[in-house]
N, C-alpha and C positions, 0 to 999 in steps of 0.2 A: 697459250700460257707458256710462261718462260719461267727460268728458275729464280730471276729476280722478283717476280709478283711472288714467288713463294716465300722468299728470304723478307721480303717486306710484310706478309702476312705474319709470319713466326715473329718477325722481331717484335711487331705490334701485340701479339700475345704475351711474347714475353716480357716486355716493357710495361705493358697495360696503359700505355700512352701512345699517341700519335706523335707528339714532339720529340719524347725522347727516342723513339723506334726511326724519326728521319734524322736524329743527330747522328744515333748509332752508324746508320747506313751512309750518312755523310750525303743526304739529299735534301730537298726541300719538302716542306709538307704537302704542299699541293701535289707533288711527283710521286710522294709516298702514296698519298690518296689515290692518285691513278693507277698504282700498282694493284691498289687492293680491288679497285673497281673493276681493274681487267680480270682479275682473279674471278672475282663475285661472278662477273657477267660469263666467263668461261665455264664454270660451275653451274651456274643457273641458280643458286641461292645467297642471301645474306649470311655472311660470315661472321661479321662484328655487330655487336649489340652497342651500338654507338651513344646510345643515352645512359648507360652506365658509368659510373667513375669510380675505379679506373674501368678503362673499356675492356670488356669482355668478351670471349667468343660466343656465337651462339651455338645451339647444338650440332648444327651442322658444322659450324666452325669447330668446334670441339675434335670431330671426326676428321675434319680436312686438317687440322693441326698436325695431329699424329701422323698423317700420311706425309705432309710436307715435309716434315722432319726427317721421316726416313728417306724421302726423295733426296733431300740435300746432302744428308750423310753417304748415301750413296754416291752420289755425285763426288763427294770428299775423297770417298774410297777409290774411286775410277781414277781419279787425277794421281793419288797415289801410286795405283798400279803402273800408271802410264809413264811415272818418274819417279821409282821407287828410292832413287838416291837422293831426292830432294828433301827439303827441311818439310816436317809434318805440319799440315794445315788443317784447318776445320775446328771443330771443337773437342774438346775433352771433359765427359760430364763425371763429375767425382762425388760421389756420396759418403757423407760423414755424419756420425751421430754429434748431437750440438756441443759436448764437450769438447770434441778434436776440432771443430770448426774455430773454436776460440783459443785453445791452449796448444796444438800442435799442428797445425796446416798451414802457419805462417812461413817456416822454413822450406816446407816442400813446395808450396807455391813459388818462391821466390827461385827455387833451382829451376822449375819448370819454365817459367818465363824468360830465365836467362839463357836456358838450352833450347828452347823452343820459342822464339817470341812471335811467330806466325801461327801458333796453335792458341785459340782461345778456351779459357777454362770455364766451367760453369759449375759452380759447388752447390748441392743440395743438400741442406741439413734434416736428418729426419732419425727417428729411433731406429734402432738395428735390425728388428725382424722386417721392417718395412722396407729398410734398403735392401736385405736379401730379395725380398719379392720385385723389387724393381729393378735389381741387377738381373734377374733371370729372366725378366720381361723386357729386357733390354733398353729400359729407360734410362739407365745409368751405365756407364762404362766400366767403372771400377769403383767399389766401395771399401771403407774402413769399417768393421762393425766389430761390436763386441758382445758374446754369445756364450752360454753356460757351456760347460765341458761337456755335457752329456746333448749337446745339440747336434744334429746329423746335417751338416753342410750339403746342400743339394749336388748330386754328381755331375750335373751341368756344369757346374761353377769350378773355377780354378781358384784354390783358396790356400794361401801363406798365411802360416802363424807367425805374428810380429813379436808377440808378447805374451805372457801370462800374468794374470793379475788377481792375486789373493783376495778374499774379501772376509768380513768379519761379522757377525752378527752382535748386535750391541742393546743394552738395556740401561735403565736409569738405576743406579745404586739404591736409590729409594726403593725399589721392586723386592719384594722378597720371592724370589724366582725358587721354585720346588720343582725338584725332580719326580720321577716315578718312584715305585716302592724298591725297586733295585738300587736306586741311587738317594733314598731319603737319609742314610746313614755317611755318605760322602759324595755331598753335592758339590763339593769344590775340589779341586786340583791345587797341588802346592802354590800353584801361578796365582790363585784365589780367584779363577774364572770358573763360574758355575758350570756344571757338567751335565748337561740335560738331552732329551732326545725332541724329535718335532713334535711329538703329542705331548711333550710337557709345554710346547710353546703354543700348543693351537688354542688354548684360551685367551691370547693376547691380540690385540690389534696392531697393525704396523704403521710405520710413518715412511713413506716411501716415493719416488719419481712417478710420473704417470705411467699406465700403461705401454709397454713397448721396451723400456728399460731394461738392458740386461741384467743388473743386480735383480731387479723386482720381478723378471721372468726366472732366475736360480730359485726364488722364493716361491713362488704360486706353483710352479712345476713341482717340486718337492712335495709342498704340501697335498696339492691336488693327487699326485700320484700316490700318496699315503694314506687318501680318502679323508683328510683332514680338513676343516676351513680355513679359509684365507679371508681377513677381515681388514680391510686399509681404512685406518682412522683419519689419516692426511694423506693427500698428495701434495707435496711441496717441491720446488727446484730449488736445488740450492744445499750444499752438504751441511752449511752453518744453520740453516732454519732447522733443516731436519732434525739435526742433533740436538739443537736447543730443545725441540718439542721432545724428542725420546728422554733427555735429559730430566725434563719435567714429567716423566711418566705417562706421557701421550700414550706411547705405543713402543714397539720393538724398531729397530732400523738396522740395514745393513751398509757396510762402508769398506773401504778398503784401508789396510793397515796405517799407511802414511796419511790419510785424509784424518784419521782418529789422531795420530800421534801430533798433529799440528792445529787441532780443533781446540778451540777456547773452552769447551764443555768436557774436555776428555776427563778431568777428574769427577764429574757428577756421572760417569757411563762407567759400566762394565762390560767387557768381551764376555760373550757366552760360546762355551764349547757345546755343540752339536752333535752328538755322536754318531747320527745318521743322516747328515748333511754335508755334502760338499758343494761349496759356493763359487768356487773359483770361476775365472771367466777368461777366454780366450779371446786376445785381438788378432784380427784376422783382416788381411787385404785379399778381396774377392772380385773375381771379374769372370765375364764369359768369354765367348769367343770373340778375340779383338781383330779389328781389320790391321794389316800390316802398316799403317802409318800412325797406328796407336800403341805399338808393342814397344818400341823405346822410350816413349813418354810413361808409359805406365810401368815399366821396369825402373826406371828414374823415380818416379814415386815410392815405389816400393824402397828404394835404396834411402829416400830422404827420411821418409817415416820409421826405419829402423834407426837412423842416424840420432831422430829426435827423441825416441824411446829409451834410446842407451844412453844420451846424455842426460835423462831425466832419472835413470836407474831405474823405471818403474814404468808400467802403463798409465796412463792418465785415469782420473776416476770420472766414472759418468755423470755423476752428481754435480761436478765441481764447477763453479763460476758458470753459471747459467740462470737467467732472471728469474726471479723467485714468485711462485703462484700458489697459493693456498686453495686447496679444490674445496676442502669441508671445513666445518669447524670442529676441534678437537672432541673427542668423545671419552668417555670412562674408559681408564687405561686397562680394564680386564672387564670381558664381557660377563654378563651375567648368564648363569647356566639356569 
């Protein structure tokens, strides 16, 4: 068994194709096949299901893949120790929420590629809670996450706050939102926004991203902590679709102020002041213990992300610019009690 065989196997699993893996490693397809067969012979088990399209690892292959990646990363770290002044090599695994992969990662990637051309970048998109877990499990080297202010970041991670993102609960202007007894005679502030409590909103459904979205998490955590029901009418990717549904009275929504300001549906929407709800999000860069070869790249990633967020004057919105997917048909705008 040698590291070239491990590299071949990892490349096939990553690419899902023998052809693409051979191209990535600059070897012939027969040569790649021999490397995989050498590894399977050494381990005594088949590692790939060659009948599936794309090629997938067997059960034993999935376990071998995790160990193979760990071995290859250890080799990279050993080379970095042997030549500490050399240029970083190997790979840097970055995790980002879907919004960031589209809106704010282009410049950081350009900066990293320009500064460290021998470093391979692997970007994984996932919702923030999953990224925290994967960073804890060392499946990802560094991740950018959007988490509620109340979230306690695991002590095993180094977390740097990049930006703070305020949020607003919004409703259709057609909804006659009513507050509790203490608010019935003064349900609106001079700004025109209804002033309610979480209990006042408990009878309404919501239009939100899929479970795992930071803004959805702020709503669900607050309602459940108060012992109140949490009902999602529609799961929909994309701020425009969400706000169009909210404007039609399908349910309540949560957005960032800048997204509301530029929405074509803003005139049909009303922000709602909720006295016992704080929905702000923190945008964090997180990582575990880094090998020496990755410390400079991650530091540069942090600087580049701060520049992007500062140039935008805000943190990006986690529901923006993501392909649309409606999870359920719209239901009545208020639940029957």
